[in-house]
N, C-alpha and C positions, 0 to 999 in steps of 0.2 A: 534437470528440466527435461519438454520432450522437446524443444527450440533449436537451435545454433544461435551463439550471440557472437553479431559480426563487432569487431574492432573499426569505430570509426572513421582512425587514418592509423602510421606505428606509432608509438609511444604518446599517445591520447587519452594520455591516461586516465583524466575528465569526461569522453566520451568511455571510453571501456565500462565505467564507473558506473555512466549514468546511463549506461545500454542494460548495461545487466540488475538496474531499477527498473526498468519500463521490461525486462523477462521474468519481470517476481511481477510483475502488476500484472502485468496479460496472463498471466495463468491466474489469477481472483478477477479479471475481468471472466476471460474464459465461461471458467469455473458454473460465473450465471449468464451463459449463453442458453436461452432457451426456455428462459423458467420463466412463471408469471411471481409475480406479488407476495404468493402465501405463498410456495414453495422455494423462493427469497428468503426468507422468514421462516420454517418453521426449520423447528431440532430437533435431528435424524434417530441423537446420540441421548448418552445421558449428561454430554458437554450444554451449555449453555449457548455453544456455534452453534448459529444461523447463519447464510450464503453471508445476506442482507446485515447481521450487525455485525461479519468482517471488512468489509465492505469501508463499514462507516467508520470501522477504528482499526485502518486502513491510513481512509483519510485526512482522520481526525493527529492519526497518531505525527504522520508527514507535515500534517500543517502545523505540528505540534515546536516539531522539531528547526522547522525555518525561523519560529519565529521565535525559540528561543538562543538562534544562529543570528539576528541579529537584534537579538533584545528586547526584543519586546513576549509583549501576553499571546494568550493562542488563543485563537478564535475562540473554541466553549473552553471552558479551564472545568477538571474536574474532581470530585472528591471525592468523600464515603458519599455523599447524598446524592449521590446525579453517578459516579462510576457506571452503577447498572447499567446504563441509560451509553455506554457507550460501544456497548459490544449487541443493541436490537435496537435494529430501524421502527421510532415510533409513530404515533400516531399520525400524518400528513405528510411520515420519511415513505422517498420511493427510492426501486436502485439508480431509476435515468434522473434521479437529483443527484444520490452520491456516486448517479459515474460523475455526471455533471464536473459536483464540487474539487472527485480527485481529480479531474482531467487536472478542471486551475490549480491548485494545491500543486500538483507535477509539472504545470508547469511553472505558477514559482518554480518550486528548487529546482528546474535544468537551472533557473537565473538565474539562480542565486550562485550554482550549483561552478554556474559559466563566467559567471562575473567574480568570485573574489578572486587577488590577485594573489594569492599561491593554495592550494591546499594544505596547506600548511598555518596558517594563522588557524590563529584558535576563538576559542566564544568560550565566559566562564561558561558552568550550569547553576543551574542552582538548586534553590538548598531542598536538600531532599533524605533518606535515608537509606537512601539507598546511592545517591549518587555520594559519591567525596568531598568533604568539607574545602573547603577554598577547589572545587575541580575545578577543568578549565578540554575544553577535547575539539581535537581540529575539525577541517571540512573537512579532511580523508575521513573522518572514523567516523565524522554524520558519515556518511554515503554508505559504508563500510556495514553500517550501527540502519540504516535504513533499509539497503540488499536485505542483510540480513532480518528482519524485521516484517517486511516484505516479503519473503523465504516465504518463513516458516509458516503466516498464514497464508502463502500458497499453498504448501500441506495439509494446510486444515481445511482449505477448499476442498483439493481434491479429496481430503477422505465426504466430507459431508456429498458433491453432490453426488460421490457412488455411493450414497451411503440415498442419495434421493432416487435416482432410478438409473442407474446403474452406469452410465457413462462413464468414462473413461479419460487422459490426460486425449491421450494422442484418438480416441474421436472428435473430441472439445476440436479439438488445432485445424482437424479437419473438417467440422461445420463453419469454423470461421473463418475457413478458406473461404468455403461454398456461397457462405454468406459476403464474405470479397469481393468474390466476381457477378454476384447477379444483382449486387450490387453499380460492378460499374459494365 
């Protein structure tokens, strides 16, 4: 990626995992900088993906994994009847709303990771054809999975943004810094 991820403190595995996750989240948020709602909903390729849809998806996925770790149902249940809504903003949903929701979800993830007695603690996987029967994963696995999932979609976001207006990741980092400086 185009930014450096520093350790919170030497040997702080939780802090390092959360910092890498946040760095990938930032890539997706940056891909949305300066876009209109219409641009965020645009699908510039043969794919179904839009930046707004990716934003919604990563927030839902992160929240669903938190729920699994807490052994609760996810906030949004997805199945074949509504899966198509996972990757697009529906009527009434906005980028600003999704960003705010994702910020809440991210805070919940941080609280979950920092409060777990051990990163080796496990929780059961739900029954699904893609999970092993009676499978369980650790809190560490959860962090790594969220980093992988978010990074994958941050790469998609880079391509979609460049397809929309030609802006590349380094330009977006500079734009983000300009906005931060003008806000202070």
